[in-house]
GUVO-113816 format. One record per residue: residue number from 1; residue in three letters; chain; x, y, z of N, C-alpha, C in turn. Coordinates in steps of 0.1 Angstrom, whole numbers, plus 5000, padded with zeros to 4 digits. Example, Ala and Ser with C-alpha at 12.3 -4.5 7.8 and 13.67 -1.06 7.14 Angstrom:
ATOM     k     r   c   n.xx   n.yy   n.zz   ca.xx   ca.yy   ca.zz   c.xx   c.yy   c.zz
ATOM     1   ALA   A   5132   4943   5078    5123    4955    5078   5132   4967   5078
ATOM     2   SER   A   5128   4978   5071    5137    4989    5071   5129   5000   5079
END
This chain:
ATOM     k     r   c   n.xx   n.yy   n.zz   ca.xx   ca.yy   ca.zz   c.xx   c.yy   c.zz
ATOM     1   UNK   A   6504   3860   8379    6507    3851    8367   6522   3850   8367
ATOM     2   UNK   A   6529   3840   8367    6544    3834    8364   6544   3835   8350
ATOM     3   UNK   A   6554   3838   8340    6556    3836    8326   6557   3820   8321
ATOM     4   UNK   A   6547   3822   8315    6551    3807    8310   6541   3798   8316
ATOM     5   UNK   A   6536   3803   8328    6521    3793    8335   6511   3794   8325
ATOM     6   UNK   A   6505   3782   8330    6491    3776    8323   6481   3783   8336
ATOM     7   UNK   A   6472   3785   8332    6458    3795    8340   6452   3786   8344
ATOM     8   UNK   A   6446   3786   8357    6436    3778    8360   6426   3784   8360
ATOM     9   UNK   A   6409   3777   8354    6401    3789    8351   6396   3790   8362
ATOM    10   UNK   A   6386   3808   8361    6379    3804    8374   6366   3799   8374
ATOM    11   UNK   A   6358   3796   8386    6345    3788    8385   6344   3773   8391
ATOM    12   UNK   A   6359   3770   8392    6362    3755    8397   6363   3758   8411
ATOM    13   UNK   A   6356   3746   8416    6353    3745    8435   6358   3730   8435
ATOM    14   UNK   A   6367   3730   8443    6375    3713    8451   6374   3714   8462
ATOM    15   UNK   A   6373   3707   8468    6369    3702    8483   6380   3688   8488
ATOM    16   UNK   A   6387   3692   8501    6394    3678    8505   6390   3678   8522
ATOM    17   UNK   A   6386   3667   8522    6386    3658    8538   6400   3656   8542
ATOM    18   UNK   A   6404   3655   8552    6414    3651    8558   6419   3648   8574
ATOM    19   UNK   A   6421   3632   8576    6421    3633    8593   6431   3639   8599
ATOM    20   UNK   A   6430   3638   8613    6444    3641    8620   6447   3623   8619
ATOM    21   UNK   A   6462   3630   8623    6475    3618    8625   6476   3619   8640
ATOM    22   UNK   A   6486   3607   8645    6497    3603    8652   6505   3596   8649
ATOM    23   UNK   A   6519   3601   8648    6529    3595    8644   6537   3594   8653
ATOM    24   UNK   A   6549   3583   8653    6557    3575    8661   6552   3562   8668
ATOM    25   UNK   A   6544   3568   8674    6533    3555    8686   6543   3551   8692
ATOM    26   UNK   A   6557   3556   8696    6563    3552    8702   6574   3550   8696
ATOM    27   UNK   A   6578   3532   8692    6592    3534    8691   6592   3535   8677
ATOM    28   UNK   A   6583   3544   8667    6583    3542    8651   6589   3555   8649
ATOM    29   UNK   A   6598   3560   8654    6601    3575    8648   6604   3578   8637
ATOM    30   UNK   A   6597   3590   8631    6598    3592    8620   6589   3582   8612
ATOM    31   UNK   A   6589   3572   8616    6586    3567    8600   6571   3555   8601
ATOM    32   UNK   A   6567   3557   8615    6552    3550    8614   6542   3559   8620
ATOM    33   UNK   A   6528   3562   8615    6517    3566    8618   6504   3559   8615
ATOM    34   UNK   A   6494   3571   8623    6482    3559    8626   6471   3574   8622
ATOM    35   UNK   A   6459   3573   8612    6450    3582    8611   6441   3584   8620
ATOM    36   UNK   A   6432   3591   8628    6428    3593    8638   6414   3600   8629
ATOM    37   UNK   A   6400   3597   8632    6388    3599    8628   6383   3612   8636
ATOM    38   UNK   A   6391   3623   8630    6389    3638    8636   6396   3648   8622
ATOM    39   UNK   A   6384   3654   8611    6389    3657    8605   6390   3674   8602
ATOM    40   UNK   A   6399   3677   8593    6396    3690    8592   6391   3691   8573
ATOM    41   UNK   A   6386   3697   8572    6375    3699    8556   6381   3713   8548
ATOM    42   UNK   A   6384   3713   8542    6390    3726    8532   6384   3726   8515
ATOM    43   UNK   A   6380   3737   8516    6372    3737    8501   6377   3748   8493
ATOM    44   UNK   A   6383   3754   8486    6389    3760    8476   6380   3764   8463
ATOM    45   UNK   A   6376   3777   8459    6370    3783    8446   6379   3793   8440
ATOM    46   UNK   A   6381   3788   8428    6391    3797    8417   6378   3809   8416
ATOM    47   UNK   A   6388   3821   8414    6384    3834    8408   6391   3841   8402
ATOM    48   UNK   A   6384   3851   8395    6397    3859    8386   6406   3867   8391
ATOM    49   UNK   A   6404   3872   8401    6412    3882    8414   6412   3879   8431
ATOM    50   UNK   A   6425   3877   8432    6423    3881    8450   6422   3868   8461
ATOM    51   UNK   A   6423   3869   8468    6423    3855    8477   6425   3858   8492
ATOM    52   UNK   A   6413   3847   8494    6405    3853    8508   6407   3839   8515
ATOM    53   UNK   A   6405   3837   8526    6406    3826    8535   6397   3827   8547
ATOM    54   UNK   A   6385   3820   8543    6375    3819    8559   6376   3809   8567
ATOM    55   UNK   A   6380   3806   8580    6383    3797    8588   6375   3797   8604
ATOM    56   UNK   A   6369   3783   8606    6363    3783    8616   6367   3772   8623
ATOM    57   UNK   A   6371   3773   8638    6374    3760    8647   6386   3767   8648
ATOM    58   UNK   A   6390   3754   8647    6408    3752    8653   6415   3766   8642
ATOM    59   UNK   A   6424   3773   8652    6432    3784    8644   6425   3799   8639
ATOM    60   UNK   A   6409   3800   8641    6405    3807    8638   6409   3819   8643
ATOM    61   UNK   A   6406   3833   8636    6410    3845    8642   6425   3843   8644
ATOM    62   UNK   A   6437   3837   8644    6447    3833    8645   6456   3831   8631
ATOM    63   UNK   A   6454   3824   8624    6461    3821    8612   6458   3834   8600
ATOM    64   UNK   A   6466   3833   8586    6460    3844    8584   6449   3843   8574
ATOM    65   UNK   A   6440   3851   8569    6429    3850    8558   6434   3857   8548
ATOM    66   UNK   A   6448   3855   8543    6448    3862    8531   6460   3852   8520
ATOM    67   UNK   A   6460   3860   8512    6470    3845    8502   6485   3837   8511
ATOM    68   UNK   A   6485   3845   8522    6498    3839    8532   6492   3827   8540
ATOM    69   UNK   A   6480   3823   8539    6473    3815    8544   6484   3800   8541
ATOM    70   UNK   A   6482   3791   8550    6491    3779    8550   6487   3773   8533
ATOM    71   UNK   A   6473   3768   8534    6469    3762    8524   6472   3770   8511
ATOM    72   UNK   A   6470   3780   8512    6469    3789    8498   6480   3790   8491
ATOM    73   UNK   A   6489   3793   8502    6506    3795    8497   6510   3783   8491
ATOM    74   UNK   A   6507   3770   8499    6514    3761    8493   6507   3757   8480
ATOM    75   UNK   A   6496   3754   8481    6485    3753    8471   6492   3753   8455
ATOM    76   UNK   A   6495   3766   8458    6500    3777    8445   6513   3773   8443
ATOM    77   UNK   A   6523   3770   8457    6533    3767    8449   6537   3753   8443
ATOM    78   UNK   A   6526   3744   8445    6525    3732    8441   6519   3730   8424
ATOM    79   UNK   A   6509   3739   8427    6507    3744    8410   6521   3748   8402
ATOM    80   UNK   A   6524   3756   8406    6535    3763    8401   6543   3749   8398
ATOM    81   UNK   A   6548   3744   8403    6560    3733    8404   6548   3726   8390
ATOM    82   UNK   A   6535   3723   8386    6534    3716    8380   6531   3724   8365
ATOM    83   UNK   A   6532   3740   8363    6537    3745    8353   6525   3751   8357
ATOM    84   UNK   A   6517   3755   8364    6504    3761    8363   6504   3770   8375
ATOM    85   UNK   A   6492   3784   8376    6490    3793    8386   6474   3795   8387
ATOM    86   UNK   A   6472   3800   8392    6459    3802    8399   6455   3822   8402
ATOM    87   UNK   A   6445   3828   8395    6446    3841    8396   6444   3847   8410
ATOM    88   UNK   A   6434   3840   8415    6424    3843    8426   6418   3833   8429
ATOM    89   UNK   A   6418   3831   8448    6408    3819    8456   6400   3819   8467
ATOM    90   UNK   A   6394   3817   8467    6387    3817    8480   6388   3805   8488
ATOM    91   UNK   A   6390   3800   8499    6393    3791    8508   6382   3794   8518
ATOM    92   UNK   A   6375   3781   8523    6370    3781    8538   6372   3764   8546
ATOM    93   UNK   A   6375   3768   8550    6383    3759    8560   6371   3759   8572
ATOM    94   UNK   A   6367   3744   8576    6369    3738    8591   6377   3736   8597
ATOM    95   UNK   A   6384   3739   8608    6394    3731    8611   6391   3722   8626
ATOM    96   UNK   A   6393   3710   8625    6387    3707    8640   6403   3700   8642
ATOM    97   UNK   A   6411   3696   8636    6427    3689    8644   6433   3703   8652
ATOM    98   UNK   A   6434   3701   8663    6443    3713    8670   6456   3713   8670
ATOM    99   UNK   A   6461   3728   8668    6474    3732    8658   6485   3728   8674
ATOM   100   UNK   A   6495   3725   8668    6505    3728    8679   6507   3715   8690
ATOM   101   UNK   A   6494   3703   8690    6496    3694    8697   6502   3677   8695
ATOM   102   UNK   A   6507   3679   8682    6512    3665    8678   6498   3653   8673
ATOM   103   UNK   A   6489   3659   8669    6478    3655    8658   6479   3658   8643
ATOM   104   UNK   A   6491   3660   8642    6488    3663    8625   6483   3673   8615
ATOM   105   UNK   A   6484   3682   8623    6475    3696    8620   6484   3700   8603
ATOM   106   UNK   A   6496   3703   8611    6505    3710    8596   6504   3696   8588
ATOM   107   UNK   A   6507   3683   8585    6508    3677    8579   6495   3674   8571
ATOM   108   UNK   A   6482   3673   8574    6471    3680    8570   6467   3689   8566
ATOM   109   UNK   A   6474   3698   8563    6472    3712    8557   6484   3710   8545
ATOM   110   UNK   A   6492   3705   8548    6503    3703    8531   6494   3693   8521
ATOM   111   UNK   A   6490   3682   8533    6484    3670    8521   6471   3679   8515
ATOM   112   UNK   A   6462   3686   8523    6448    3692    8520   6451   3702   8504
ATOM   113   UNK   A   6465   3710   8505    6472    3717    8495   6468   3711   8483
ATOM   114   UNK   A   6483   3704   8487    6489    3694    8476   6477   3687   8466
ATOM   115   UNK   A   6465   3681   8476    6453    3673    8470   6446   3684   8461
ATOM   116   UNK   A   6446   3694   8470    6433    3705    8462   6442   3713   8449
ATOM   117   UNK   A   6455   3714   8448    6462    3717    8436   6458   3707   8423
ATOM   118   UNK   A   6460   3694   8426    6463    3685    8420   6448   3682   8416
ATOM   119   UNK   A   6437   3685   8419    6424    3686    8415   6420   3696   8407
ATOM   120   UNK   A   6423   3706   8413    6422    3718    8401   6433   3715   8384
ATOM   121   UNK   A   6438   3709   8384    6445    3704    8372   6436   3697   8361
ATOM   122   UNK   A   6443   3700   8350    6434    3686    8341   6436   3676   8346
ATOM   123   UNK   A   6428   3669   8340    6428    3652    8348   6444   3644   8340
ATOM   124   UNK   A   6446   3647   8326    6457    3638    8326   6471   3643   8324
ATOM   125   UNK   A   6467   3656   8338    6481    3662    8340   6482   3662   8360
ATOM   126   UNK   A   6474   3654   8366    6473    3652    8377   6481   3634   8384
ATOM   127   UNK   A   6486   3639   8396    6498    3631    8399   6493   3617   8404
ATOM   128   UNK   A   6501   3609   8406    6502    3599    8409   6497   3594   8427
ATOM   129   UNK   A   6494   3586   8433    6493    3588    8447   6507   3586   8451
ATOM   130   UNK   A   6517   3578   8441    6531    3582    8450   6536   3596   8450
ATOM   131   UNK   A   6529   3602   8435    6534    3616    8437   6531   3621   8445
ATOM   132   UNK   A   6518   3626   8449    6513    3634    8459   6519   3627   8471
ATOM   133   UNK   A   6521   3617   8477    6526    3616    8489   6538   3621   8489
ATOM   134   UNK   A   6552   3616   8482    6559    3626    8480   6562   3639   8479
ATOM   135   UNK   A   6551   3645   8472    6550    3659    8475   6550   3667   8486
ATOM   136   UNK   A   6537   3660   8493    6531    3667    8506   6543   3662   8516
ATOM   137   UNK   A   6552   3651   8516    6564    3648    8525   6573   3657   8522
ATOM   138   UNK   A   6577   3663   8512    6587    3670    8510   6583   3687   8517
ATOM   139   UNK   A   6572   3684   8514    6564    3699    8519   6565   3698   8534
ATOM   140   UNK   A   6562   3690   8538    6559    3688    8553   6572   3685   8561
ATOM   141   UNK   A   6586   3678   8551    6600    3674    8562   6599   3663   8561
ATOM   142   UNK   A   6585   3653   8561    6584    3638    8570   6576   3634   8564
ATOM   143   UNK   A   6576   3620   8562    6563    3615    8558   6552   3609   8566
ATOM   144   UNK   A   6559   3606   8582    6553    3601    8588   6538   3607   8593
ATOM   145   UNK   A   6531   3615   8589    6521    3624    8594   6515   3621   8581
ATOM   146   UNK   A   6522   3629   8571    6516    3626    8555   6509   3616   8556
ATOM   147   UNK   A   6514   3604   8552    6514    3593    8548   6496   3583   8557
ATOM   148   UNK   A   6494   3584   8564    6484    3579    8570   6472   3589   8569
ATOM   149   UNK   A   6474   3603   8563    6467    3619    8563   6462   3617   8548
ATOM   150   UNK   A   6470   3608   8538    6464    3608    8528   6458   3593   8526
ATOM   151   UNK   A   6461   3582   8532    6459    3568    8529   6449   3561   8541
ATOM   152   UNK   A   6452   3566   8550    6438    3565    8569   6446   3548   8571
ATOM   153   UNK   A   6446   3545   8579    6451    3531    8589   6464   3535   8593
ATOM   154   UNK   A   6467   3526   8592    6487    3524    8599   6497   3524   8585
ATOM   155   UNK   A   6505   3534   8588    6512    3530    8577   6530   3532   8578
ATOM   156   UNK   A   6537   3527   8570    6554    3532    8576   6552   3535   8561
ATOM   157   UNK   A   6563   3545   8565    6572    3554    8554   6584   3552   8555
ATOM   158   UNK   A   6593   3554   8545    6608    3557    8545   6611   3567   8535
ATOM   159   UNK   A   6624   3569   8537    6630    3581    8525   6640   3567   8513
ATOM   160   UNK   A   6635   3566   8503    6642    3561    8491   6651   3565   8484
ATOM   161   UNK   A   6662   3573   8485    6673    3580    8474   6665   3591   8472
ATOM   162   UNK   A   6661   3600   8483    6653    3612    8484   6639   3614   8479
ATOM   163   UNK   A   6632   3607   8477    6617    3607    8478   6610   3595   8487
ATOM   164   UNK   A   6603   3600   8490    6594    3596    8502   6583   3586   8493
ATOM   165   UNK   A   6585   3571   8500    6575    3562    8500   6571   3555   8513
ATOM   166   UNK   A   6558   3551   8510    6550    3543    8524   6543   3527   8520
ATOM   167   UNK   A   6545   3525   8532    6532    3511    8531   6520   3508   8538
ATOM   168   UNK   A   6508   3508   8534    6500    3507    8543   6496   3500   8545
ATOM   169   UNK   A   6491   3496   8562    6491    3486    8564   6476   3487   8579
ATOM   170   UNK   A   6466   3477   8576    6457    3479    8583   6454   3474   8596
ATOM   171   UNK   A   6454   3477   8606    6455    3474    8621   6441   3466   8625
ATOM   172   UNK   A   6441   3463   8633    6434    3452    8642   6422   3462   8643
ATOM   173   UNK   A   6408   3456   8643    6394    3465    8645   6392   3465   8659
ATOM   174   UNK   A   6398   3460   8664    6395    3465    8680   6408   3473   8684
ATOM   175   UNK   A   6413   3478   8681    6426    3493    8687   6416   3503   8685
ATOM   176   UNK   A   6410   3508   8695    6408    3524    8701   6417   3530   8704
ATOM   177   UNK   A   6422   3544   8696    6432    3550    8704   6420   3564   8711
ATOM   178   UNK   A   6426   3565   8722    6420    3577    8731   6431   3586   8734
ATOM   179   UNK   A   6429   3600   8733    6439    3607    8734   6435   3620   8745
ATOM   180   UNK   A   6446   3627   8754    6444    3639    8756   6454   3650   8754
ATOM   181   UNK   A   6444   3656   8752    6449    3665    8744   6451   3683   8756
ATOM   182   UNK   A   6459   3687   8757    6461    3697    8769   6464   3711   8760
ATOM   183   UNK   A   6458   3721   8766    6456    3733    8762   6465   3739   8758
ATOM   184   UNK   A   6477   3738   8764    6487    3745    8755   6497   3739   8746
ATOM   185   UNK   A   6498   3748   8733    6507    3738    8723   6525   3736   8726
ATOM   186   UNK   A   6524   3734   8717    6540    3729    8720   6546   3727   8697
ATOM   187   UNK   A   6561   3737   8693    6560    3733    8684   6567   3722   8681
ATOM   188   UNK   A   6569   3720   8667    6578    3706    8663   6590   3710   8665
ATOM   189   UNK   A   6598   3719   8662    6611    3722    8663   6616   3723   8675
ATOM   190   UNK   A   6606   3729   8686    6610    3727    8701   6617   3712   8707
ATOM   191   UNK   A   6604   3704   8706    6607    3691    8709   6616   3684   8702
ATOM   192   UNK   A   6617   3688   8689    6626    3682    8682   6639   3685   8688
ATOM   193   UNK   A   6644   3699   8686    6658    3703    8691   6661   3696   8707
ATOM   194   UNK   A   6654   3688   8713    6656    3681    8722   6666   3671   8724
ATOM   195   UNK   A   6666   3666   8710    6665    3648    8705   6684   3652   8708
ATOM   196   UNK   A   6691   3641   8713    6703    3642    8711   6711   3636   8694
ATOM   197   UNK   A   6719   3640   8691    6727    3636    8677   6725   3623   8675
ATOM   198   UNK   A   6734   3618   8683    6738    3599    8687   6731   3597   8696
ATOM   199   UNK   A   6728   3580   8694    6722    3574    8706   6730   3560   8702
ATOM   200   UNK   A   6735   3554   8720    6744    3542    8717   6736   3528   8707
ATOM   201   UNK   A   6743   3519   8700    6741    3511    8693   6730   3502   8703
ATOM   202   UNK   A   6731   3502   8716    6724    3492    8721   6710   3497   8721
ATOM   203   UNK   A   6709   3510   8725    6693    3517    8724   6687   3514   8710
ATOM   204   UNK   A   6694   3516   8699    6692    3516    8681   6685   3501   8685
ATOM   205   UNK   A   6691   3493   8685    6686    3481    8684   6673   3472   8694
ATOM   206   UNK   A   6676   3484   8709    6659    3478    8715   6650   3485   8706
ATOM   207   UNK   A   6649   3497   8700    6639    3503    8697   6634   3499   8681
ATOM   208   UNK   A   6644   3493   8674    6643    3487    8662   6635   3476   8661
ATOM   209   UNK   A   6638   3468   8675    6631    3455    8681   6617   3460   8682
ATOM   210   UNK   A   6617   3469   8692    6604    3470    8695   6593   3476   8682
ATOM   211   UNK   A   6600   3489   8675    6589    3491    8668   6587   3479   8654
ATOM   212   UNK   A   6591   3466   8656    6589    3455    8649   6576   3446   8652
ATOM   213   UNK   A   6577   3441   8669    6572    3443    8675   6556   3452   8676
ATOM   214   UNK   A   6553   3463   8676    6543    3472    8677   6536   3472   8663
ATOM   215   UNK   A   6544   3465   8648    6531    3467    8638   6527   3453   8638
ATOM   216   UNK   A   6535   3444   8645    6530    3427    8650   6520   3427   8655
ATOM   217   UNK   A   6520   3438   8672    6507    3440    8678   6495   3447   8672
ATOM   218   UNK   A   6497   3458   8667    6487    3462    8655   6481   3456   8645
ATOM   219   UNK   A   6484   3448   8643    6481    3439    8629   6476   3430   8636
ATOM   220   UNK   A   6482   3421   8645    6478    3406    8647   6478   3400   8664
ATOM   221   UNK   A   6479   3412   8670    6484    3407    8688   6478   3417   8693
ATOM   222   UNK   A   6471   3421   8694    6467    3436    8704   6472   3436   8721
ATOM   223   UNK   A   6474   3420   8722    6478    3422    8740   6493   3427   8739
ATOM   224   UNK   A   6503   3426   8732    6514    3430    8728   6516   3446   8727
ATOM   225   UNK   A   6508   3453   8730    6505    3467    8726   6516   3474   8739
ATOM   226   UNK   A   6515   3471   8747    6522    3475    8760   6536   3472   8755
ATOM   227   UNK   A   6539   3462   8757    6558    3461    8752   6560   3467   8736
ATOM   228   UNK   A   6549   3462   8731    6552    3467    8715   6555   3486   8713
ATOM   229   UNK   A   6548   3496   8728    6547    3509    8723   6563   3514   8732
ATOM   230   UNK   A   6571   3505   8741    6578    3510    8745   6590   3518   8734
ATOM   231   UNK   A   6595   3530   8740    6604    3540    8734   6617   3544   8744
ATOM   232   UNK   A   6630   3544   8732    6638    3548    8740   6646   3559   8735
ATOM   233   UNK   A   6640   3563   8721    6652    3574    8714   6644   3587   8716
ATOM   234   UNK   A   6630   3589   8716    6629    3604    8720   6616   3607   8731
ATOM   235   UNK   A   6609   3597   8736    6601    3607    8748   6609   3607   8757
ATOM   236   UNK   A   6617   3607   8761    6623    3609    8776   6631   3623   8769
ATOM   237   UNK   A   6638   3622   8762    6645    3634    8757   6636   3645   8763
ATOM   238   UNK   A   6624   3643   8759    6614    3656    8753   6612   3662   8767
ATOM   239   UNK   A   6611   3655   8779    6602    3659    8788   6608   3671   8791
ATOM   240   UNK   A   6622   3679   8792    6620    3692    8796   6606   3701   8788
ATOM   241   UNK   A   6600   3696   8776    6591    3702    8770   6580   3703   8774
ATOM   242   UNK   A   6576   3693   8777    6563    3685    8781   6563   3675   8792
ATOM   243   UNK   A   6565   3680   8805    6566    3676    8821   6550   3665   8825
ATOM   244   UNK   A   6544   3672   8821    6533    3668    8823   6528   3658   8813
ATOM   245   UNK   A   6529   3659   8799    6527    3647    8790   6537   3635   8794
ATOM   246   UNK   A   6549   3635   8796    6559    3622    8799   6555   3615   8815
ATOM   247   UNK   A   6549   3626   8824    6543    3618    8833   6531   3611   8831
ATOM   248   UNK   A   6520   3617   8824    6507    3609    8819   6512   3593   8810
ATOM   249   UNK   A   6524   3598   8804    6527    3583    8798   6529   3573   8805
ATOM   250   UNK   A   6539   3578   8819    6548    3565    8826   6535   3566   8837
ATOM   251   UNK   A   6527   3576   8839    6517    3565    8849   6506   3557   8843
ATOM   252   UNK   A   6503   3564   8831    6494    3552    8823   6507   3542   8822
ATOM   253   UNK   A   6510   3540   8816    6520    3526    8816   6520   3518   8828
ATOM   254   UNK   A   6529   3521   8837    6518    3518    8852   6511   3509   8852
ATOM   255   UNK   A   6500   3517   8846    6485    3511    8852   6483   3496   8842
ATOM   256   UNK   A   6497   3496   8829    6493    3486    8821   6483   3490   8807
ATOM   257   UNK   A   6482   3507   8804    6480    3509    8790   6491   3513   8781
ATOM   258   UNK   A   6487   3511   8768    6498    3512    8762   6495   3528   8754
ATOM   259   UNK   A   6506   3536   8764    6504    3550    8763   6517   3554   8754
ATOM   260   UNK   A   6514   3563   8749    6530    3573    8741   6524   3585   8739
ATOM   261   UNK   A   6535   3596   8738    6537    3606    8731   6529   3608   8718
ATOM   262   UNK   A   6519   3617   8713    6516    3616    8702   6522   3628   8695
ATOM   263   UNK   A   6532   3621   8683    6538    3632    8673   6551   3638   8681
ATOM   264   UNK   A   6553   3648   8682    6564    3658    8685   6554   3659   8701
ATOM   265   UNK   A   6545   3657   8706    6538    3661    8716   6526   3677   8720
ATOM   266   UNK   A   6528   3682   8726    6521    3674    8737   6510   3662   8741
ATOM   267   UNK   A   6507   3661   8731    6490    3651    8735   6499   3640   8735
ATOM   268   UNK   A   6487   3632   8742    6491    3618    8750   6479   3606   8740
ATOM   269   UNK   A   6484   3596   8738    6476    3589    8735   6476   3574   8739
ATOM   270   UNK   A   6468   3567   8742    6465    3550    8744   6464   3547   8737
ATOM   271   UNK   A   6465   3534   8733    6465    3523    8717   6456   3514   8730
ATOM   272   UNK   A   6443   3514   8730    6437    3506    8736   6430   3496   8729
ATOM   273   UNK   A   6425   3482   8735    6420    3475    8729   6404   3470   8733
ATOM   274   UNK   A   6396   3477   8721    6381    3475    8727   6377   3486   8733
ATOM   275   UNK   A   6362   3484   8736    6354    3498    8742   6357   3499   8755
ATOM   276   UNK   A   6358   3489   8763    6360    3485    8777   6374   3493   8781
ATOM   277   UNK   A   6388   3488   8774    6397    3496    8780   6398   3509   8776
ATOM   278   UNK   A   6394   3510   8763    6393    3528    8758   6389   3535   8774
ATOM   279   UNK   A   6375   3532   8773    6370    3536    8787   6375   3537   8800
ATOM   280   UNK   A   6385   3525   8800    6393    3526    8811   6403   3536   8811
ATOM   281   UNK   A   6411   3535   8798    6421    3548    8795   6414   3562   8797
ATOM   282   UNK   A   6404   3567   8795    6396    3579    8795   6395   3579   8806
ATOM   283   UNK   A   6392   3568   8817    6387    3574    8831   6406   3577   8838
ATOM   284   UNK   A   6413   3570   8835    6425    3570    8838   6431   3583   8840
ATOM   285   UNK   A   6435   3588   8824    6435    3603    8825   6430   3612   8827
ATOM   286   UNK   A   6416   3611   8830    6410    3624    8835   6415   3620   8854
ATOM   287   UNK   A   6417   3610   8862    6417    3611    8872   6437   3614   8876
ATOM   288   UNK   A   6448   3613   8866    6459    3614    8866   6458   3628   8861
ATOM   289   UNK   A   6449   3636   8855    6451    3648    8850   6440   3657   8861
ATOM   290   UNK   A   6435   3649   8871    6428    3662    8879   6436   3675   8884
ATOM   291   UNK   A   6448   3669   8888    6455    3683    8895   6461   3690   8885
ATOM   292   UNK   A   6456   3687   8874    6471    3697    8859   6463   3708   8859
ATOM   293   UNK   A   6475   3718   8857    6475    3733    8862   6462   3740   8846
ATOM   294   UNK   A   6464   3733   8837    6459    3740    8828   6448   3725   8822
ATOM   295   UNK   A   6438   3732   8814    6427    3722    8813   6431   3711   8798
ATOM   296   UNK   A   6420   3699   8801    6429    3686    8788   6420   3689   8784
ATOM   297   UNK   A   6417   3681   8766    6406    3674    8766   6408   3662   8762
ATOM   298   UNK   A   6398   3648   8768    6401    3633    8767   6394   3628   8761
ATOM   299   UNK   A   6395   3621   8746    6384    3616    8743   6391   3603   8733
ATOM   300   UNK   A   6378   3592   8727    6383    3586    8721   6381   3582   8708
ATOM   301   UNK   A   6389   3583   8702    6392    3590    8685   6394   3576   8678
ATOM   302   UNK   A   6385   3571   8669    6389    3559    8664   6393   3559   8651
ATOM   303   UNK   A   6401   3545   8646    6408    3548    8636   6404   3552   8624
ATOM   304   UNK   A   6409   3561   8615    6403    3562    8602   6409   3554   8593
ATOM   305   UNK   A   6402   3547   8588    6402    3540    8577   6403   3538   8562
ATOM   306   UNK   A   6399   3555   8563    6396    3560    8547   6405   3569   8541
ATOM   307   UNK   A   6412   3577   8549    6422    3587    8545   6412   3601   8538
ATOM   308   UNK   A   6423   3603   8533    6419    3621    8523   6408   3614   8512
ATOM   309   UNK   A   6399   3626   8516    6387    3623    8506   6387   3635   8494
ATOM   310   UNK   A   6386   3636   8487    6391    3652    8474   6378   3647   8467
ATOM   311   UNK   A   6364   3660   8469    6354    3659    8455   6356   3674   8448
ATOM   312   UNK   A   6352   3672   8429    6356    3684    8426   6343   3685   8416
ATOM   313   UNK   A   6342   3704   8415    6331    3703    8412   6331   3718   8403
ATOM   314   UNK   A   6326   3719   8390    6320    3733    8385   6304   3732   8385
ATOM   315   UNK   A   6303   3750   8392    6292    3755    8395   6284   3746   8397
ATOM   316   UNK   A   6292   3742   8408    6282    3733    8418   6282   3718   8413
ATOM   317   UNK   A   6282   3720   8407    6283    3695    8393   6291   3693   8393
ATOM   318   UNK   A   6294   3677   8400    6308    3672    8396   6312   3672   8383
ATOM   319   UNK   A   6331   3670   8382    6334    3670    8369   6341   3656   8371
ATOM   320   UNK   A   6346   3658   8386    6352    3643    8384   6351   3642   8402
ATOM   321   UNK   A   6356   3629   8404    6361    3622    8414   6372   3615   8423
END
């Protein structure tokens, strides 16, 4: 225990469920994100000593199972920032969000850690929604995935003099995301390293116009999703790291489908309109990927409108919601 820190008592159990997210959505680079109905579930129980993680699903057998587990270490760091620490912890996770695929697994982990830590604090010391968003975004490095993971739906985020903020926007109910997730992961650092330090003024202007159009398309007129998802800032530059993904995006867009690279990739997402187009997008993805050297998981993932859910218990009985 750190000197002068309050101790979280043993015997507390808190759990959180956090959705996958897709950031950028084409032109909304580092600012826009959409929550998807695919969830990681994490629970922690405080104990007298020792740190242990039990992980099922994505990352099982690969991620650490001791105190260096990302959620445990981040949870403790956030507690210390608030003047608290914990002597021991057992973490249990069911991971469904693929790692390193551009579906917000890192943001889900950081959001989970901050929410779990906050739920372990006395009620009068817990953070506001704005404070939790900023804390998780600072850990992640940017808010585009964290914001929809916390709030659900569509979010637009920005840096306000060193503090991250976000606006929640409800997309049209007809929007049906369809994702193609490849077998091989790609690190965000690798993908980001391919981006140029500067772009011409006309490129920035074009992208900002399409980002505005995308918000209108997602909330008012989904028939404009194809032009609304056109990007010039990041996807083409990342082609050397994920040629199959960029080729898939181009092939789908040639068929009139609003395809984008999800986050930093390599997952590809189509923002379909209605069930019929979602099924058509799924079929088109499978046809275009039929000759791929790696396996791809293609599925329809509804928009998650709820965001993160937290439950807290003591000895199995709820103490707060």
